[in-house]
C-alpha positions as YAML, in Angstrom:
chain: A
units: angstrom
residues:
- id: 1
  name: MET
  ca: [1.43, 26.16, 32.98]
- id: 2
  name: ARG
  ca: [3.65, 27.12, 30.02]
- id: 3
  name: LEU
  ca: [5.70, 23.96, 30.48]
- id: 4
  name: LEU
  ca: [2.56, 21.84, 30.53]
- id: 5
  name: PHE
  ca: [1.31, 23.51, 27.32]
- id: 6
  name: ALA
  ca: [4.71, 23.06, 25.64]
- id: 7
  name: ALA
  ca: [4.80, 19.38, 26.67]
- id: 8
  name: MET
  ca: [1.27, 18.83, 25.27]
- id: 9
  name: LEU
  ca: [2.21, 20.58, 22.01]
- id: 10
  name: LEU
  ca: [5.26, 18.35, 21.62]
- id: 11
  name: LEU
  ca: [3.16, 15.29, 22.39]
- id: 12
  name: PHE
  ca: [0.49, 16.09, 19.78]
- id: 13
  name: SER
  ca: [2.71, 17.72, 17.12]
- id: 14
  name: PRO
  ca: [3.13, 14.48, 15.11]
- id: 15
  name: TYR
  ca: [-0.65, 14.32, 14.72]
- id: 16
  name: ILE
  ca: [-0.83, 17.95, 13.60]
- id: 17
  name: TYR
  ca: [1.95, 17.85, 11.01]
- id: 18
  name: GLY
  ca: [1.63, 14.22, 9.86]
- id: 19
  name: GLN
  ca: [3.21, 11.27, 11.57]
- id: 20
  name: ASN
  ca: [6.42, 9.77, 10.35]
- id: 21
  name: VAL
  ca: [6.20, 6.15, 9.41]
- id: 22
  name: ASN
  ca: [7.94, 3.66, 11.68]
- id: 23
  name: LYS
  ca: [8.11, -0.10, 12.08]
- id: 24
  name: GLN
  ca: [5.32, -0.10, 14.66]
- id: 25
  name: HIS
  ca: [2.95, 1.68, 12.22]
- id: 26
  name: ILE
  ca: [3.85, -0.84, 9.53]
- id: 27
  name: ASP
  ca: [3.23, -3.83, 11.82]
- id: 28
  name: GLU
  ca: [-0.13, -2.35, 12.92]
- id: 29
  name: TRP
  ca: [-1.12, -1.91, 9.25]
- id: 30
  name: LEU
  ca: [-0.19, -5.52, 8.45]
- id: 31
  name: ILE
  ca: [-2.32, -6.86, 11.31]
- id: 32
  name: LYS
  ca: [-5.28, -4.78, 10.09]
- id: 33
  name: CYS
  ca: [-4.81, -6.19, 6.58]
- id: 34
  name: ASP
  ca: [-5.03, -9.80, 7.65]
- id: 35
  name: THR
  ca: [-4.65, -11.63, 10.93]
- id: 36
  name: ALA
  ca: [-2.20, -14.00, 9.20]
- id: 37
  name: TYR
  ca: [0.27, -11.09, 9.10]
- id: 38
  name: LYS
  ca: [1.60, -11.32, 12.62]
- id: 39
  name: ALA
  ca: [4.84, -9.62, 13.63]
- id: 40
  name: SER
  ca: [6.35, -13.04, 14.36]
- id: 41
  name: LYS
  ca: [5.76, -14.00, 10.68]
- id: 42
  name: VAL
  ca: [7.76, -11.01, 9.35]
- id: 43
  name: TRP
  ca: [11.40, -11.87, 8.71]
- id: 44
  name: GLY
  ca: [12.32, -8.61, 7.00]
- id: 45
  name: TYR
  ca: [11.43, -5.23, 5.52]
- id: 46
  name: ALA
  ca: [12.64, -3.83, 2.19]
- id: 47
  name: PHE
  ca: [12.97, -0.05, 1.92]
- id: 48
  name: ASN
  ca: [15.06, 1.99, -0.56]
- id: 49
  name: ASN
  ca: [16.73, -1.17, -1.92]
- id: 50
  name: ILE
  ca: [17.88, -2.25, 1.55]
- id: 51
  name: VAL
  ca: [16.55, -5.35, 3.30]
- id: 52
  name: TYR
  ca: [16.28, -5.09, 7.08]
- id: 53
  name: GLU
  ca: [15.76, -8.16, 9.22]
- id: 54
  name: ALA
  ca: [13.00, -7.92, 11.83]
- id: 55
  name: LYS
  ca: [15.64, -7.50, 14.55]
- id: 56
  name: ASP
  ca: [16.94, -4.33, 12.78]
- id: 57
  name: SER
  ca: [13.97, -2.23, 13.91]
- id: 58
  name: VAL
  ca: [16.07, 0.63, 15.30]
- id: 59
  name: ARG
  ca: [18.03, 0.97, 12.05]
- id: 60
  name: LEU
  ca: [14.80, 0.71, 10.01]
- id: 61
  name: ASP
  ca: [13.08, 3.36, 12.16]
- id: 62
  name: ASN
  ca: [16.06, 5.70, 11.71]
- id: 63
  name: ASP
  ca: [15.97, 5.27, 7.93]
- id: 64
  name: LEU
  ca: [12.18, 5.74, 7.84]
- id: 65
  name: LYS
  ca: [12.34, 9.08, 9.70]
- id: 66
  name: SER
  ca: [12.62, 11.00, 6.46]
- id: 67
  name: LEU
  ca: [9.51, 9.28, 5.06]
- id: 68
  name: ALA
  ca: [6.33, 11.14, 6.00]
- id: 69
  name: ASN
  ca: [2.97, 9.40, 5.55]
- id: 70
  name: ASN
  ca: [2.19, 11.52, 2.48]
- id: 71
  name: ASN
  ca: [5.29, 10.08, 0.71]
- id: 72
  name: LEU
  ca: [4.31, 6.48, 1.38]
- id: 73
  name: LEU
  ca: [2.81, 4.73, -1.64]
- id: 74
  name: SER
  ca: [2.30, 1.23, -0.29]
- id: 75
  name: ILE
  ca: [3.17, -1.29, 2.37]
- id: 76
  name: ASP
  ca: [3.05, -4.62, 0.60]
- id: 77
  name: PRO
  ca: [3.62, -7.96, 2.37]
- id: 78
  name: PHE
  ca: [4.90, -10.87, 0.29]
- id: 79
  name: TRP
  ca: [5.19, -14.43, 1.47]
- id: 80
  name: ASN
  ca: [8.74, -15.49, 0.74]
- id: 81
  name: GLU
  ca: [7.49, -18.30, -1.48]
- id: 82
  name: GLU
  ca: [6.01, -15.67, -3.85]
- id: 83
  name: LEU
  ca: [9.29, -13.82, -4.22]
- id: 84
  name: LEU
  ca: [11.74, -16.71, -4.05]
- id: 85
  name: PRO
  ca: [10.37, -20.23, -4.53]
- id: 86
  name: THR
  ca: [13.50, -21.70, -2.91]
- id: 87
  name: THR
  ca: [13.65, -19.48, 0.14]
- id: 88
  name: LYS
  ca: [15.45, -20.13, 3.40]
- id: 89
  name: ASN
  ca: [12.51, -18.64, 5.36]
- id: 90
  name: PRO
  ca: [9.34, -20.44, 4.20]
- id: 91
  name: GLY
  ca: [6.11, -19.20, 5.74]
- id: 92
  name: LYS
  ca: [7.61, -15.81, 6.54]
- id: 93
  name: LEU
  ca: [6.88, -12.37, 5.12]
- id: 94
  name: LEU
  ca: [9.06, -9.79, 3.44]
- id: 95
  name: VAL
  ca: [7.38, -6.40, 3.69]
- id: 96
  name: LEU
  ca: [8.01, -3.99, 0.82]
- id: 97
  name: ILE
  ca: [7.80, -0.29, 1.75]
- id: 98
  name: VAL
  ca: [7.20, 1.62, -1.47]
- id: 99
  name: THR
  ca: [7.61, 5.39, -1.72]
- id: 100
  name: LYS
  ca: [6.17, 7.85, -4.20]
- id: 101
  name: GLY
  ca: [8.14, 9.27, -7.11]
- id: 102
  name: LYS
  ca: [10.32, 6.22, -7.78]
- id: 103
  name: GLN
  ca: [8.67, 4.81, -10.92]
- id: 104
  name: SER
  ca: [9.80, 4.98, -14.50]
- id: 105
  name: VAL
  ca: [7.35, 5.61, -17.35]
- id: 106
  name: LYS
  ca: [7.75, 1.96, -18.38]
- id: 107
  name: ASP
  ca: [6.81, 0.79, -14.86]
- id: 108
  name: LYS
  ca: [3.76, 3.06, -14.83]
- id: 109
  name: GLU
  ca: [2.69, 1.79, -18.24]
- id: 110
  name: GLY
  ca: [2.95, -1.85, -17.16]
- id: 111
  name: ILE
  ca: [1.07, -1.32, -13.92]
- id: 112
  name: LEU
  ca: [-1.67, 0.69, -15.67]
- id: 113
  name: LYS
  ca: [-2.16, -2.19, -18.16]
- id: 114
  name: THR
  ca: [-2.35, -4.65, -15.28]
- id: 115
  name: ALA
  ca: [-4.79, -2.39, -13.44]
- id: 116
  name: LEU
  ca: [-7.08, -2.14, -16.46]
- id: 117
  name: SER
  ca: [-7.07, -5.93, -16.82]
- id: 118
  name: LYS
  ca: [-8.40, -6.29, -13.26]
- id: 119
  name: TYR
  ca: [-11.70, -4.52, -14.05]
- id: 120
  name: THR
  ca: [-14.53, -5.54, -16.33]
- id: 121
  name: LYS
  ca: [-15.74, -3.14, -18.99]
- id: 122
  name: PRO
  ca: [-19.28, -2.17, -17.93]
- id: 123
  name: GLN
  ca: [-20.87, -2.76, -21.37]
- id: 124
  name: LEU
  ca: [-19.31, -6.23, -21.67]
- id: 125
  name: SER
  ca: [-20.23, -7.40, -18.21]
- id: 126
  name: GLN
  ca: [-23.09, -9.87, -18.11]
- id: 127
  name: ASN
  ca: [-23.18, -10.03, -14.35]
- id: 128
  name: PRO
  ca: [-21.56, -6.92, -12.82]
- id: 129
  name: VAL
  ca: [-22.15, -8.06, -9.25]
- id: 130
  name: ASP
  ca: [-20.07, -11.23, -9.73]
- id: 131
  name: SER
  ca: [-17.20, -9.52, -11.55]
- id: 132
  name: ALA
  ca: [-17.12, -6.57, -9.14]
- id: 133
  name: SER
  ca: [-16.68, -8.97, -6.21]
- id: 134
  name: LYS
  ca: [-13.33, -10.10, -7.70]
- id: 135
  name: GLU
  ca: [-12.01, -6.62, -8.48]
- id: 136
  name: PRO
  ca: [-9.50, -4.82, -6.25]
- id: 137
  name: VAL
  ca: [-10.21, -1.53, -4.52]
- id: 138
  name: LEU
  ca: [-9.25, 1.48, -6.65]
- id: 139
  name: LEU
  ca: [-7.97, 4.65, -5.00]
- id: 140
  name: ILE
  ca: [-7.19, 7.81, -6.95]
- id: 141
  name: ASN
  ca: [-5.36, 10.46, -4.92]
- id: 142
  name: GLY
  ca: [-6.34, 8.54, -1.79]
- id: 143
  name: LYS
  ca: [-10.08, 8.52, -2.53]
- id: 144
  name: PRO
  ca: [-11.95, 5.24, -3.16]
- id: 145
  name: ILE
  ca: [-13.66, 4.97, -6.55]
- id: 146
  name: SER
  ca: [-17.08, 3.32, -6.81]
- id: 147
  name: PRO
  ca: [-16.74, -0.24, -8.17]
- id: 148
  name: THR
  ca: [-19.06, 0.62, -11.08]
- id: 149
  name: ASN
  ca: [-16.77, 3.49, -12.17]
- id: 150
  name: CYS
  ca: [-13.34, 1.88, -11.83]
- id: 151
  name: TYR
  ca: [-12.84, 0.85, -15.46]
- id: 152
  name: ALA
  ca: [-14.06, 4.20, -16.78]
- id: 153
  name: GLU
  ca: [-11.83, 6.17, -14.40]
- id: 154
  name: LEU
  ca: [-8.76, 4.08, -15.27]
- id: 155
  name: SER
  ca: [-9.47, 4.37, -19.00]
- id: 156
  name: LYS
  ca: [-9.38, 8.18, -18.79]
- id: 157
  name: LEU
  ca: [-5.89, 8.28, -17.30]
- id: 158
  name: THR
  ca: [-2.80, 9.07, -19.36]
- id: 159
  name: LEU
  ca: [0.77, 8.21, -18.39]
- id: 160
  name: ASP
  ca: [1.57, 11.95, -18.28]
- id: 161
  name: SER
  ca: [-1.12, 12.53, -15.66]
- id: 162
  name: ILE
  ca: [0.06, 9.70, -13.35]
- id: 163
  name: THR
  ca: [2.68, 10.59, -10.77]
- id: 164
  name: ASP
  ca: [2.55, 7.18, -9.05]
- id: 165
  name: ILE
  ca: [0.64, 3.93, -9.51]
- id: 166
  name: TYR
  ca: [0.83, 0.78, -7.46]
- id: 167
  name: TYR
  ca: [-1.00, -2.55, -7.56]
- id: 168
  name: SER
  ca: [-0.98, -5.02, -4.72]
- id: 169
  name: LYS
  ca: [-2.94, -8.26, -4.86]
- id: 170
  name: HIS
  ca: [-2.64, -8.66, -1.10]
- id: 171
  name: PRO
  ca: [-5.57, -7.83, 1.19]
- id: 172
  name: VAL
  ca: [-5.98, -4.37, 2.73]
- id: 173
  name: PRO
  ca: [-8.09, -3.54, 5.82]
- id: 174
  name: LYS
  ca: [-11.79, -4.18, 5.13]
- id: 175
  name: GLU
  ca: [-12.72, -1.56, 7.74]
- id: 176
  name: TYR
  ca: [-11.22, 1.15, 5.50]
- id: 177
  name: TYR
  ca: [-11.95, -0.11, 2.00]
- id: 178
  name: GLY
  ca: [-15.01, -2.40, 2.15]
- id: 179
  name: GLN
  ca: [-15.64, -5.95, 0.94]
- id: 180
  name: ASN
  ca: [-13.33, -5.79, -2.10]
- id: 181
  name: ALA
  ca: [-10.36, -5.16, 0.21]
- id: 182
  name: LYS
  ca: [-9.70, -8.92, 0.11]
- id: 183
  name: ASN
  ca: [-8.85, -8.55, -3.60]
- id: 184
  name: GLY
  ca: [-6.03, -6.07, -3.04]
- id: 185
  name: ILE
  ca: [-5.68, -2.44, -3.99]
- id: 186
  name: ILE
  ca: [-4.69, -0.23, -6.89]
- id: 187
  name: ALA
  ca: [-3.46, 3.16, -5.68]
- id: 188
  name: ILE
  ca: [-2.95, 5.93, -8.22]
- id: 189
  name: TRP
  ca: [-1.76, 9.48, -7.69]
- id: 190
  name: ILE
  ca: [-2.40, 11.96, -10.47]
- id: 191
  name: LYS
  ca: [-1.31, 15.54, -11.10]
...
C-alpha cells in the first residue's frame, strides 16, 4: 500500500508543485492558439539565445527543465517570413520561448508604448465596440483586464512597477481569453 501511495505521489507531484515546461506542452499550446500551428510546421524553437531544430526535442527538453511555468513569459510563434524575409524555410514557424526577468528598462519602455498604442482612449472613442474588437487581450499578473479598462490600466503603470511586459500580435487560445484572442496578447507582470 505504501508503494502504491508513493507511486501516486510521484505521478501527481508535477501538478502539485507546478509542471516544468517541455516541448510537448509548447506544441499543445501552439495547436490551441491556431490550427495552422501544427507540429509539422515548426522548424525550430528559440530559448535563451539558442535555436533548436524540431528534431532536437531531447536537448530542448533538458534545457527547459529549469524553467517552471511561473517563469515563462510567453510562447510566441513567428512565421519565418516575418523574421527573415529571405528564409530557407518558408511556411515554417520559429517558436520563441520568452522567460521573465530578461528585459532592460529600454525594452520595457518600448513595449509599454506599443501596448498603449493598441488601445483606444475611452473618451476619444466614437464606437468602442468596433475599436475593442481590434484590441489584443491584456493580462496583468496573469489576470485578464476588461476591454473597457485596458487603456486606463496601462496608463497607470510606471516602468518601475513593471517586472516584465510582453506583446505578441499572434493569436492565443480563444477558449482561455475570449474573442479578442485573435488579436494577440499583452502580458504584464507588476511588483
